[in-house]
N, C-alpha and C positions, 0 to 999 in steps of 0.2 A: 479189277474193279477202280471203282473212280478214285474213291476217298483214301486207296491201302496206303499203309506207310509203313518203309523199311528204318531201321533205327540207324543212326549211322554217330559213329561216339565222337568223328571229329570234325564238325562242320564248320569250324571257324577257320581258314584260313589253314583248312586239313593239319592241324595240328589237335592236337587233345591235350597238351599244356593251356592253350589258348583260351579253348575251349572249356575248362573246368572253369576259368572266371566265369563262365557264364552259367556253367551249369551249377555252383558253388551258390547264385547270389537267393535261390529261395530256402536255401538252407539257412543263409545269411541276415536273411531278412526276419526271418519266424525267430531265431536267436536274439537280434538285438531289438526288434518289437516289445519282445517278452521280457526279455532279461536286463537289456537298459535302458530303455522308454518304457518298461513295467506296463504295457498296455496289455488289456487284456485278450487274455488266451484264445477267445472265440472271434474274436477282432481282426486280432494277429493273425493267426488263423486261415482266415478268410482273404485276409491282403497277400499272405504269401503265398495261395494259393491263386492270386491272381499272376503274381509275376512269374509263377512255373507257367500258368498259362503262358502269359506271356513270353516267356523263353522258348516254349516249345513251339510256338510258334513264328516266332519271329525268328530264332536263330536258328529251331532244329526244322525249322519248315514241316510242322505236323501239319496238315491240313485242320483248318479250327474245329470243324465236325469231329474228327477222331480225338481232338485234343479236348473238346468239353465230353465226349461220352466217356473218355476214359475217365474224366474228374467224376463222372456219373458213377463209373463203377466202382470207384473206388469210394466214396461218400455211402453208397449201397455196401458197399465190405465193414464199413464203420461202423453203420447201424447194424448190420450183420452178419458175422457174428457178436465184434464185439459186445457194443450198445448192448446188444439183448440178450447180452449174460449179468453185465453191470447194473443195469437198471432193473432186471430181474431178482440179482441177487439184493440188490438196496432193500426191493421190496419186502424178501422175507427177513428182513432187520427188522423194516420197520410194523413189519406184524408182530414181533416180540416185544417192539418198543408200546405200541398199541393195548397190547394183555398184560402190557408190566413186566413183562418177565426178564426185559432186557435188564430191568434193575437187578433181578433176583442171580442172574449171568456176572452179572461185575460186581457184587458184592462175593458170589463164590469165589471169582478168580480174586478178589482183591484179598478175601481169607487165607489163599496161601501165601501172598507175602503183602505186609499194607507197604513195604517201598515202593515207590512208584518207578522205579528205576529195573527192578524185579520186574514187576506188574509189564515194563515194556520189552523184554527179554521174550517173557512168555506169549501175551498179546500178538505183539506186532512182528516177533520173529517166527516163536514154535510155531502158534494158531493162523498165523500168516503164510506161514508155510503146505500147513495143511491146506490153507484155503488154493495157494498156487499150486497145487497138485490138484487139488481135484476139477478147478475150472482156470486157473488164471486170469491172462485178458482184463487186468485192473479189479477183476473181485477181490482179492486181499488188501489192498488199499481202502479199493470203499469199505467194508466195511471195518477194520483193525484202526481206523483212524477214528470213525466216531466211537468205537469201544474205548479206545484209549482215550476221549471226548470223556466220554462216561467217567470213565477211573479219575478223574482231574486232570487233564492234560491242556493248555493254552492250547488254543486252535493252531494255531502255525505249526509249535513244537510236536503237536500230534500229527499235522503232516508230513511233518519233516521225517520224523521220526518211520513212520508206515511208508513211506516211501523208500528211506536209506533200506530196511529190514526186508523188504520186497528184491533183496538183490539174489543172493545166493543160491535160491531155489528157484530162478524163474528160468535157466536151461530146462530142466524137466515139468518143469509148469505143465497145467491139463498132462497129466498123465504122458508127459513128454513130449507132447506133438511138436513143439522146435524140435527136440532129435528125430523125428520122426519124420518133420519135414525134410532136415538137413540130407538125411538120408538117402530120401527119394529125389531130389535138384543135384543132388552131386555123384550118384551112383555111376548114371554115365557120361560124369565131364573127363573120367581118366578111370584107365587100367590099371585099378588097384582096388583086388576085394576087398580090401579093409573096410571100403567107405559105403555101410552099411549101418541099421542103427543101431547094434550091437557095441560096433566096437566105436563109432564116433561116440552112443553114450559113453564108455569107458574110457575114451579119452576125455571127454568134458567133466567127467568123473574123477580125473587127475588135474582138472585146474580149477573149477568153480571150489570145492571143498578148502582152498586157502581162503578164500573168501570169506565161507562161514568162521572160520576161524579170525576173523577180525569184525566182523559186522557188528555181536553183538559190544564186544571193546567200544564200537564206533558207537552205539546207543546211547550207549550209558555217559559216555563223554558229550552228545547234544546234549543230554539230560540234565547230567548235573557237572561239568566238565570231567578236570583232573581229581576233584573230591570221588566225582561217582566211579570212575575209573578203577579207584587206589581203595574204594569199600565193597565195591561188588564185582571186580574180578572174578573169585570165585566161580559166581554164580554164572559169568559171562564166557570164561571158560570152560564151563561144563557144557551149558549149549553146544558152544562153539565146537567145540572137540566132537563133541557123539556126534552132532550134524552131523561134520567135517567125514567121519568115519561113517554113518550111517549112507552120505550119499557114493563113499568112496566102495562101499561094502556092497551095497544097492545097484551101483549104475555097473558092475566089475562081474558082480558073481549071483544078482537073483535077480533082479527084474530092471531094463531100464523105464518103463509105465510106473513100476512105484517106489521108484527113488526116493522119491520127496516127501512119499506118504510115512515110508519103511524112518527116512530122518528126521522128522518134524516129529513124529509121535517118541523117539527113542529119545530125539533133545528135551524134550517136555517134559518126559519121564526122569532124564539125569535131574531136571532145576528140580523138581519137587522132591524127588529122594533125598538132595542134595541140603533143602530147606529143611527138613527133618531133625539134619545134625550142623546144622551151621546158619547163620544168621549175622546180616551187617550189623558193624559193631552200631552206628548210629542212620536212623532212619530222619533227614532230615526234612522239617517240611516245606517242600517242595511250591505246594499249593499257594504259600504267603509265598515263598520266594520270587513266583510267577508270576503271582500279582504286584508288588512290589515292584516288579520290570515294567511293569505297564506306564507306571510313573513318571518313566523315566522319558526325558525329550526325546533318546533313541533307542526307546526300547522295543518298540515295533508294536506296543501295546492297544496303542489307539485303533490300528485296526480291529484287534481282535473286539477291542470293547463295542467300537461298531456295527460290526458283523451280526453278534448275539447266536444264539442257537442256528443251527440249520434250518433255513423254513421247509418247512414240509417233510422232511426225514421225522421230526414226531417224538426231538430232544426234550426231555423235562415235561412227557404226556405219562401219568400211567395213573392210568386208573386203579390199576391196584392198588396204587398207594404206597410202593415200593420207595418212596423216594425219586431223583430226579436231577436234574441237572439246572445250577441258575445259568446266568448273562454269559458267565466267563467259559461254561462248559464244564465246570466244577462241579465234584459231585456234595447232593445236596444230604444222603440219606447217609448213616455211618454203617460200619463195613461190623457194628457188634451186632446190629437186627440179625437174627436166624432165621432162617424161611425152611421151611416142611423140606423133609427130602421129596415130597413127590413134586413138589414146585422149582427144588433143584433140577431133579431127573427132567421138568417140561422146558427149563431154559435150557439143557442144553440137548434136547429134541429135535428142533432143526436141523441143529449140524449133521446130526446122526444120521437123519433123512436125508442128505444131503449126502452123505456119505455112501448110506445105502443106495439110493436111486444111480449117482454115480457108479459105483463099485459095479451093480448087477449092468447096465449098460453098457462097459464095456468090458463084460465077460464075452469071452470069442466068438462065439455065434450069434449074440444077439449084438455084439457090435457089428460083425459083419451082416448082417440082417439091413440092420439101418443104415446101411451106409448105401443100400439099395434103395432103387424104384419100388413103392410109390414115396417112400419115409426120406430120401435123398435125392433131388435132380438138380444133376446139371448141366448147363444151358450156355451157349456162346451169346456172352454181352451182346443182346441185335447190334447191329450197324459197327460196328466197333472191329476194324482187320490191321493188326499190325504184326507186322513181321522182325524178326531179330535181326543181328546184322548179319547173322549167315544166310537170313533168307529164309526161316521157317518158324512157323504161325507162334506167335507167344504164349503161354498156358495158363497166363493170370489175366487174357482174355475171355476164358471161362470161371464164371459164375458158378459156385456149387449154393444150393440153397439146400442143407438138411435139416429143414422142419421141425423135425421132432428128435432126431439125436443133438440136436444143439443142444449147449451146455444150457443157453439161455432156458431156451425151453424145460431140461430137464429142471431147471432154477422155477419155473412157474410149477411145475408138478411138487418140487418141494414147498412150496409157495402153499397150495392149496392142502396137502397133508397137515403144512406145518398148523395152516388157519385153526383146522379140526382139532387137532392136538391142543392148541392153544385155545380153543372155545372161543375164538374171534367170529362174530358175527359178519356174512356176505355182505354186506352195507358196509362195515368198516373194511373189509376187504376189499374194497374196489374203489374206497375214497382214499385209503394208503397208496393202493395203486395210481391211480391220479396224482397223487402229491407227489410220489417220488417223480413224474415223469416232470411237474411243474418244476422240480426244486433241482434239477438237472437237465434243466433247460439248456443252459450255456453249454455246459460239459458236450450234450449232445451237438448240437453247431461244432463243437471245438474239434472234437473226434473225427467228424463228419467230413469239415476241411483240410483236418491234416492230410487224412486218411486218401482223400483227393487229390492232395498235393502228391503224397507219394508216389500214388498210380502215373501222375501225372509224370513227375519225373522218372518214373522206369519205364515204361512205356513210351516216352520218347525219346530216351537215350542218355537223361541226365547223368543218371546215376550210374549207366556202367560207363561213362567218360572220365566220373568222379573215379569209377574202380580202376579203370584204366589209367588214370594217371596217379595212382598209389601204386598199382601196378609197376610200374617204371623205377621204382628205388631198388630192383632185386632180391639182394639178399636181405636189406635189411629192408625188406617189406614182412620178414618173420615178426617185426617189432610193430610195422604197421598196423598186420592184421586183426589186432584185439580192437583199433581205433575204427576201422572200418566198419565190424558191426556195431561198435558203439554209437555210430553216424547211422547206420540203418536203424536200429532202435529207439533212437533219439529222436526220429522223426517219424516213424508208424506207429512206435509203442507198443511193439511188439517182438520177441525175440524169433518167431515163427515167422513172420513176414519179412525180417532182417536175413534171416535163414533163406529165405524164398526167393530174398534178392540179390543177396551179394555170395551164397556159400558154393552153387559152380564157377563162380569168378576165384571166388577164392582157390579152387582148386586147379584151376588152369593156372593160373597165374603162379602158386606153387610148382608146377609142372613146367612152366618154361622155364623157371628161377633156379631150378635144382633144386627146390625144398621139399617137405614132405607135406603131400595134400592132406593125409588126414590130419594134421597138427594144425593146421592153417581152417581148414571147416573146422573143427573144434573151437578153435579160436574166436573163430568169426560168433560162434553161438555164446561164448565163456566171457568175451568181454561185449558183448550185446546187451547182456543182463545189467552191467553198470549204465547204460543208456536208458534204462527202464524209468530211471527215477528223475531224467528232466524231460521227457519227452511230453508234449502238452497237455495229450490227450492226459495222461497219469496225472498232470499237476491239474487240468481242469476237473479232474473225477475229485480230488483229494480235498480242491478245493472247493468245491461244491457241497461236499461232504461234512464239511465244518461251517457251512455259511462263510464263504470266503471268496465267491465265487466273483469273480472281476480282481481279485488279488495271489494272482497265481504268480506273478513277477515276486514277489517278497519270498514265496514257498522257493521257488528256485534260485534264489539268494541264498537259499540258507543252504539246500545239498549240493550244488552246482561244484561246491569245493571239495566235497566227499568222492560226488561220481569220478570225476577228474584224477584223485590219490588215488582212489583204487583201481581207476582202470591206469593206470602208470605201472601197481604194481602186478597187474595183469600181463601187461605188454614186456616187464624184464623178466615175468615167469616164462610167456611161451616161446620169450627169447631163449634163455638157457635152456627149455626143452627142443629148443632148434636146434643147442650145440651137445657137445662132448658131456659135457658139467651134467646137463637134468636128461640128456635121448635114452638114457631109459627107463622113464616114466611112460613112455610111448609105448601104445601096444604093437603086437607084431607081427 
């Protein structure tokens, strides 16, 4: 084939090191534009995509036609399945707003505890983990961030809390899709029978629980500093310990796909039970303090004041009269208002519907049937012909279009049932659907641009170059392996994509360096979850959800420090697991 392209990892001076200088340019461009120049995420994504295309064509000698086709496949993957589920998940949320039942849900959760710090643990950490377990791909951030705003959190803080909370459960998200993917791509990369979904899940289940112990404490620190940690640590510890134990036990002894469902429900129950016998000594007026901070010259409040409520998301709209939000996202309804039990049941109904639909769709025989034609179609991307460095066709050039079993399609079914249960008229439901797309228009461009960038980098050989460059570290690579996963998720926004990108490379490198391939493969996924909070598409989703589209840089600056600190903790843990100190933690 005339345009067929074969990946070369050392196109510049036959040197991986020199080539890596060029391969990293798209990533540097993306992070500088986003974090330093604070450019709009969609524009930063488009510019970085242009840089990736230029590097692919000029430096890696990828035919222009193949490079652009690669970008189109990445953009298509960005919309389906990733944006497909985010858009439809937010639509389901919008239906609860239109009907007025979101305020009922907010008051119900607020009555568990009036303390915003504990509300963050319940909503962002526990409920967000449940959403991650069922759907993943940005859904927890999209839903929990607006729930936090409805509870009175300022926009930037709500976004930061939602993003930081979406870490520990990510590796087992979407019914352990990242782990399943990791098992698929690593099974033939080394002669090691442990490289399967169950054992990889068990290994990850001995790493990410450490994050679960820390993240709830980080959340209360982000919300209320040292005072928050000092006053609410019992709830944070209870949530973290129970979630960690749930993850470990489920992933090692029960079911890898059900790991996050078990852990999240157990953690939520633990916090609720704790609150029956314990309450914080003080419940500070964080609404007032947050508003006062907006009056400070460097308080970051101006952007929040200008942004107002998320356009089209429907915050503040409440035909049922159950209160709403003011321009700052602060709840105007008092939590003393009592709702009838039937209305509370309806408020929780959408999430129960989602759980039921996803559970049914993942029953063995049903899941297997939906994975076949005509419900799922796999086809080669037209005109795209890329070979790996070994001369084999890249599997990533095949596009899987599972139109019915896709999580986004299941969300549409859930939305239709939700509209019926909440008595939303078809015309109102359609208007809410249209508003969802309008609201997320910039996020749509961002996600599609960044996934296009990831595909170009992957299929041109740029990511392979970076991987091989890091692999030259030899034994020190055990420390760097988590960083490689972190880079993968930061770029693609998906632990699944990062595992597909670097999973086999981790195993091959481990084999060459005399390291444990199971450990490094798991580290790719466990370290990757910490890149989720700084990935441009997740930042764009969070910013759009809180009405701050174009201010993704502000949110990035609030979370990047925590991302790096938690990543270093994971790097140290993996390094110790690779030595005699903690090697007993690796499954035999």
